[in-house]
C-alpha positions as CSV (number, residue, x, y, z in Angstrom):
1,M,84.1,82.9,28.0
2,R,82.3,80.5,30.3
3,L,84.5,77.8,31.9
4,N,83.1,74.7,33.5
5,P,85.6,73.7,36.2
6,H,84.2,70.1,36.3
7,R,84.6,69.3,32.6
8,K,88.3,69.0,31.8
9,L,90.0,69.9,35.0
10,L,90.6,68.2,38.3
11,L,89.3,70.4,41.1
12,I,91.8,72.9,42.3
13,A,92.0,72.6,46.1
14,A,94.9,74.6,47.4
15,I,98.3,76.1,46.7
16,P,99.9,72.7,46.1
17,T,96.9,71.3,44.3
18,L,97.5,71.0,40.6
19,V,95.0,71.1,37.8
20,I,95.9,68.9,34.9
21,L,94.0,66.8,32.4
22,V,93.3,67.8,28.8
23,G,95.1,70.9,27.4
24,L,96.5,72.2,30.6
25,S,100.1,72.8,31.5
26,F,102.1,74.7,34.2
27,A,104.9,77.3,33.8
28,D,108.1,75.9,35.3
29,A,106.5,72.5,35.6
30,A,109.9,70.8,34.9
31,I,111.2,72.0,38.3
32,S,111.6,69.0,40.6
33,A,109.2,69.0,43.6
34,Q,110.7,66.2,45.5
35,A,110.2,66.9,49.2
36,P,113.5,67.9,50.9
37,Q,115.2,65.3,53.0
38,H,115.7,67.9,55.8
39,L,113.9,71.1,56.8
40,Y,115.9,74.1,58.2
41,G,115.0,77.0,60.4
42,A,116.8,80.0,61.9
43,I,116.2,82.9,64.3
44,A,117.8,86.3,63.7
45,M,117.8,89.4,65.9
46,S,119.0,92.9,66.2
47,V,120.4,93.6,69.6
48,S,120.5,97.4,69.1
49,R,116.7,97.5,68.4
50,W,115.7,94.4,70.4
51,W,114.0,93.0,67.2
52,N,113.8,89.5,65.9
53,G,112.5,87.3,63.1
54,F,112.6,83.8,61.9
55,G,112.9,81.7,58.8
56,N,111.2,78.3,58.9
57,A,111.1,75.1,56.8
58,Y,113.5,76.0,54.1
59,D,115.3,73.3,52.0
60,S,118.7,74.7,52.9
61,Q,120.3,76.4,55.9
62,A,121.3,79.3,53.7
63,G,117.6,79.9,52.7
64,A,116.5,79.7,56.4
65,D,119.2,82.1,57.4
66,Q,118.2,84.6,54.7
67,G,114.5,84.2,55.6
68,A,115.2,85.0,59.3
69,L,117.4,88.0,58.3
70,N,114.6,89.3,56.0
71,S,112.0,88.9,58.7
72,C,114.2,90.6,61.3
73,S,115.0,93.6,59.0
74,N,111.4,94.4,58.1
75,N,110.4,98.1,58.8
76,G,114.0,99.3,58.3
77,I,115.6,97.4,61.3
78,T,119.4,97.2,60.9
79,G,122.1,95.1,62.5
80,C,120.2,91.8,62.3
81,Q,122.3,88.6,62.8
82,V,121.4,84.9,62.9
83,V,121.6,83.7,66.5
84,A,120.2,80.2,66.3
85,R,119.6,77.4,63.8
86,V,117.7,74.1,63.8
87,V,117.3,71.1,61.4
88,D,114.1,69.0,61.5
89,G,113.0,70.4,64.9
90,C,111.6,73.2,67.0
91,L,113.0,76.4,68.5
92,A,111.6,79.1,70.7
93,S,113.0,82.3,72.2
94,A,112.2,84.3,75.3
95,D,113.4,87.5,77.0
96,D,113.0,89.5,80.2
97,G,113.7,92.9,78.6
98,E,117.4,92.7,79.4
99,M,118.4,89.1,78.3
100,Y,117.4,87.1,75.3
101,V,117.6,83.3,75.3
102,I,117.0,80.5,72.8
103,S,115.5,77.1,73.7
104,D,117.2,73.8,73.2
105,R,116.2,72.0,70.0
106,T,113.1,69.9,70.7
107,D,110.6,67.8,68.7
108,S,107.5,69.8,69.7
109,L,106.5,73.5,70.0
110,P,105.3,73.2,73.7
111,L,108.7,71.7,74.7
112,A,110.6,74.4,72.9
113,R,108.6,77.1,74.6
114,A,109.0,75.5,78.0
115,S,112.7,75.3,77.4
116,A,113.0,78.9,76.5
117,M,111.0,80.1,79.4
118,A,112.9,77.9,81.9
119,K,116.2,79.3,80.6
120,C,114.9,82.9,80.9
121,R,113.6,82.3,84.5
122,R,116.9,80.8,85.6
123,G,119.1,83.5,84.3
124,G,117.0,86.7,84.5
125,L,114.0,88.4,85.9
126,A,111.6,85.5,86.1
127,N,108.4,87.5,86.5
128,R,109.2,89.5,83.3
129,C,110.0,86.6,81.0
130,K,107.9,86.5,77.8
131,L,108.0,84.3,74.7
132,G,109.4,85.5,71.4
133,P,109.4,83.8,68.0
134,S,108.8,80.1,68.2
135,F,108.4,77.5,65.4
136,C,108.9,73.9,64.3
137,T,110.5,73.5,60.9
138,G,107.9,71.0,59.9
139,D,104.7,73.1,60.5
140,D,104.1,75.3,57.5
141,T,100.4,75.8,57.5
142,A,100.6,79.4,58.6
143,R,103.4,80.1,56.1
144,F,101.0,79.5,53.3
145,Y,98.7,82.3,54.6
146,G,98.1,85.0,52.0
147,T,97.5,85.2,48.3
148,W,99.4,83.0,45.8
149,T,99.3,82.7,42.0
150,T,100.5,80.6,39.2
151,R,99.9,80.6,35.4
152,V,98.0,77.8,33.7
153,Q,97.3,77.0,30.1
154,I,93.7,75.8,29.3
155,N,92.8,74.9,25.7
156,G,95.6,77.1,24.4
157,Q,94.8,80.1,26.5
158,S,96.8,81.4,29.5
159,F,95.1,82.2,32.8
160,T,96.1,83.2,36.3
161,L,95.1,80.7,39.0
162,L,94.8,82.5,42.4
163,T,94.4,81.0,45.8
164,Q,93.8,82.7,49.2
165,H,94.9,80.9,52.4
166,D,94.0,81.8,56.0
167,A,93.3,80.0,59.3
168,Q,90.0,78.7,57.8
169,G,91.7,77.0,54.8
170,Y,91.8,78.0,51.2
171,H,89.7,79.5,48.4
172,N,90.7,79.3,44.8
173,V,89.6,81.2,41.7
174,L,90.6,81.2,38.0
175,V,91.1,84.7,36.8
176,T,89.4,85.1,33.3
177,P,88.7,88.1,31.1
178,T,85.1,88.0,32.1
179,G,85.7,87.6,35.8
180,N,86.9,85.2,38.5
181,V,85.6,81.6,38.3
182,P,85.5,79.7,41.7
183,F,87.7,76.6,41.7
184,G,87.2,75.1,45.1
185,A,87.6,75.8,48.8
186,G,88.3,73.7,51.8
187,T,90.8,72.8,54.6
188,F,94.5,72.8,54.2
189,S,97.5,71.8,56.4
190,A,101.2,71.5,55.6
191,A,104.1,70.0,57.7
192,F,107.5,68.4,57.0
193,G,107.2,68.8,53.3
194,H,103.8,67.2,52.9
195,Y,100.4,68.8,52.6
196,Q,96.8,67.6,53.0
197,T,93.6,69.2,51.8
198,S,89.9,68.3,51.7
199,A,89.9,68.1,47.9
200,P,89.2,64.8,46.0
201,S,92.2,62.6,45.1
202,P,94.8,63.2,43.7
203,N,94.6,66.8,45.0
204,D,94.1,65.8,48.6
205,T,97.8,65.1,49.3
206,G,101.2,66.1,47.9
207,T,104.6,67.5,48.6
208,Y,106.0,71.0,48.7
209,R,109.2,72.9,49.2
210,F,110.0,76.6,49.5
211,T,112.8,77.9,47.3
212,D,112.5,81.4,49.0
213,S,110.0,83.2,51.1
214,A,107.7,83.9,48.2
215,T,108.0,80.8,46.0
216,A,106.5,77.3,46.7
217,V,107.2,74.4,44.4
218,C,104.3,71.9,44.9
219,T,103.4,68.4,43.5
220,N,100.1,66.6,44.0
221,A,99.6,62.8,44.5
222,A,99.6,62.3,40.7
223,G,103.1,63.7,40.4
224,I,102.1,67.0,38.7
225,T,104.2,70.1,39.6
226,A,103.4,73.8,39.8
227,V,105.4,76.8,41.0
228,W,103.4,79.3,43.1
229,K,104.4,82.9,43.8
230,K,103.2,84.8,46.8
231,Q,101.6,88.2,46.1
232,H,102.8,91.1,48.3
């Protein structure tokens, strides 16, 4: 089967970019994709193993807490606990090998890192202080790195739409029985519930929210919604 991506479909540009025109629908498209009013983050750590992790830009504090705990407990680490939370802001951590500190809430990552390092140097071994996890709840570009998929219906047939994100941007393909069909590539950024891509309108902007660490609910500028699943 030969597919022409320019005939009936809007160009697919990135995870949140939605393809819809004639004969195309998305699984779970009824899910609301309104951008959350607030974005939550958390840092978790295991004191016994000196291990930490973070959850960033969730639409609930409970989701951020669980994301941080999951990140901390990777590789079999036990005893992880949430040690800091933030709403619509930035956090950073630092340690000197004996003491672990969390920055004040700030509105930028450089300020958060400076706060964490200042606290560490005041209270510990200044020359041994180093930064740990740091993030702003609004900056999600790196969180989209990896491979994501959704299911689409085209002319009555179901296909997997796959996108690969990395520091260079995105690359999309439609998975068909006869092979993968390229469906666009370009730049991508995401922050505070809104994304931007280099794709043509209406796929150049939209909103997103994470319902868990492997599910992104996204809507393009035309108001069309898709649910994307991260592949592990």
